[in-house]
C-alpha positions in Angstrom: 173.5 176.1 128.9 171.0 176.6 131.7 167.9 174.5 132.0 165.7 177.4 130.9 167.9 178.0 127.8 167.8 174.3 127.0 164.0 174.1 127.4 163.4 177.3 125.5 164.8 175.8 122.3 162.5 172.7 122.4 159.4 172.2 120.4 157.3 171.7 123.5 158.0 175.3 124.4 157.7 176.8 120.9 156.2 180.3 121.0 156.6 180.5 124.8 158.6 183.5 126.1 161.5 182.9 128.4 159.6 183.9 131.5 156.8 181.4 130.5 159.4 178.7 130.1 160.8 179.5 133.5 157.4 179.4 135.1 156.5 176.2 133.4 159.7 174.5 134.6 158.9 175.6 138.1 155.3 174.4 138.1 156.1 171.1 136.4 159.3 170.4 138.5 161.5 170.4 135.4 165.0 168.9 135.7 167.8 168.1 133.2 168.8 164.4 132.8 171.6 162.9 130.7 172.0 159.4 129.5 174.9 157.7 127.8 174.5 155.6 124.7 173.0 152.2 125.6 171.8 153.3 129.0 168.3 152.4 130.0 166.0 155.4 130.5 162.9 153.6 131.8 162.0 149.9 132.1 158.7 148.4 131.0 156.4 147.9 133.9 157.9 150.7 136.0 155.6 153.4 137.3 155.4 156.4 134.8 156.2 159.2 137.2 158.1 161.6 134.8 157.4 163.1 131.4 160.6 163.4 129.3 161.2 165.8 126.4 164.3 165.1 124.2 166.6 168.1 124.0 169.3 166.3 122.1 170.0 162.7 121.0 167.7 159.8 120.3 165.8 157.1 122.2 164.8 153.6 121.1 161.5 152.2 122.5 161.3 148.4 122.7 158.1 146.4 123.2 158.0 144.2 126.3 158.4 140.7 125.0 159.4 137.2 126.1 161.1 136.5 122.8 164.8 136.2 122.5 165.1 139.2 120.2 163.6 142.6 121.1 161.0 144.4 119.0 161.9 148.0 118.3 158.6 149.9 118.4 159.8 153.5 117.7 162.8 155.7 117.5 162.3 159.1 119.1 164.5 162.1 118.2 164.9 165.7 119.2 161.6 167.3 119.9 159.7 164.1 120.9 158.2 163.8 124.3 158.3 160.4 126.0 155.1 159.7 127.9 153.0 162.4 126.4 150.0 160.2 125.7 150.3 158.8 129.3 149.9 162.3 130.5 146.4 162.5 128.9 145.4 159.0 130.0 146.0 159.0 133.8 144.5 155.5 134.3 147.7 154.2 132.6 150.3 154.2 135.4 153.2 152.1 134.1 155.6 152.3 131.1 154.4 149.8 128.4 157.9 149.5 126.9 161.6 149.8 127.7 163.4 152.9 126.5 167.1 152.9 125.8 169.4 155.8 124.7 170.4 155.3 121.1 173.2 157.8 121.5 174.2 160.2 124.2 170.9 162.0 125.0 169.8 165.0 127.1 166.2 165.1 128.4 164.2 167.7 130.2 162.1 165.7 132.6 158.9 166.9 134.3 156.9 165.4 137.2 153.8 163.7 135.6 151.3 164.6 138.3 152.4 168.2 138.6 152.3 168.6 134.8 148.7 167.3 134.7 147.8 169.8 137.4 149.5 172.6 135.5 148.0 171.7 132.1 144.5 171.8 133.7 145.0 175.3 135.2 144.2 177.1 131.9 145.4 180.4 130.6 147.3 181.5 127.4 150.5 179.8 128.5 148.9 176.4 129.0 147.0 176.8 125.8 150.2 177.3 123.9 151.8 174.3 125.6 148.7 172.2 124.8 148.9 173.2 121.1 152.6 172.2 121.0 151.8 168.9 122.7 149.0 168.1 120.3 151.4 168.6 117.3 154.0 166.3 118.9 151.5 163.7 119.8 150.0 163.7 116.3 153.4 163.0 114.8 154.0 160.2 117.3 150.6 158.6 116.7 151.4 158.6 113.0 154.6 156.8 113.7 152.7 154.2 115.7 150.2 153.7 112.9 153.1 153.1 110.5 154.5 150.5 112.8 151.2 148.7 113.1 150.9 148.7 109.3 154.3 147.1 109.0 153.7 144.4 111.6 150.4 143.5 110.1 152.2 142.3 106.9 152.3 138.5 106.7 156.0 138.0 106.0 159.4 139.6 106.4 159.5 140.6 102.7 156.0 142.1 103.0 157.0 144.1 106.1 160.0 145.4 104.2 157.8 146.5 101.2 155.2 148.2 103.4 157.9 150.0 105.4 159.9 151.2 102.4 156.7 152.2 100.6 155.6 154.3 103.6 159.0 156.0 103.8 158.8 156.7 100.0 155.4 158.2 100.3 156.5 160.5 103.1 159.5 161.6 101.1 157.6 162.5 97.9 157.4 159.2 96.0 160.8 159.3 94.4 161.5 155.6 94.8 164.7 156.3 96.8 164.6 156.3 100.6 167.1 156.4 103.4 166.3 154.0 106.3 167.1 155.6 109.7 168.4 152.4 111.2 171.4 150.1 110.8 170.7 146.5 110.0 170.5 145.4 113.7 168.0 148.1 114.5 166.1 147.4 111.3 165.8 143.7 112.3 164.5 144.7 115.7 162.0 147.1 114.1 160.6 144.2 112.0 160.6 141.8 115.0 163.0 139.3 113.4 166.6 138.2 113.7 169.3 140.0 111.7 170.2 136.8 109.6 166.5 136.5 108.7 166.4 140.1 107.6 169.6 139.7 105.6 168.1 136.7 103.8 164.9 138.5 103.0 166.7 141.6 101.7 168.9 139.3 99.6 165.9 137.5 98.0 164.3 140.8 97.2 167.5 142.1 95.6 167.8 138.9 93.6 164.3 139.3 92.3 165.0 142.9 91.3 162.6 144.4 93.8 165.1 146.6 95.6 168.7 147.8 95.4 170.7 149.3 98.2 173.9 150.8 99.3 174.3 150.9 103.1 171.1 152.6 104.3 170.0 154.0 100.9 167.4 151.9 99.1 166.0 152.1 95.5 162.5 150.7 95.2 161.8 148.6 92.0 158.4 147.3 93.1 155.0 149.0 92.8 154.7 151.6 95.5 151.6 152.9 97.3 150.3 156.0 95.7 
């Protein structure tokens, strides 16, 4: 698959004709980059020189921390754009977190400065890209809000309840949710060790608050409506 074909199927270029994709890639210096599972994509504190759209695979974003265990801030999947908010806040020059490939991942990477110049040039093509970027950014901001709500909870059990409740609300309030993480990643998301998470899940199960099988959870506590 050529770079143009790869980019044309991405949300960032939704509604853009092939010749518009080709022009955009040229103006923004678009290149294809591949990362193996576990490979670091960017390090916290490094200069943010590239914007990266996920064509396939997943990325984990970790908060820069001095603690022994990392804090998983977000998981980004196909269609997400890494650094999109930095694009619109040029005074931020460095990556605030470390990004690791959760699985084999293919990115379409753009030069940050050239992309800013192109997005400021105006015209129907840029307007369409800006609309697509706004949709992606809105979704990513919602994910960040959910993370803040979880981390604001006073205990591990409270964090679990908030997180599962939010997932339940997003899926229609059925009381059954699927967590997109394994236990290790889930512990990182809550900012705790895996044994601490296991103990908290066990206590909640013993109290009749939750049931689970692998990543599927049934909620037995009062959920947000």
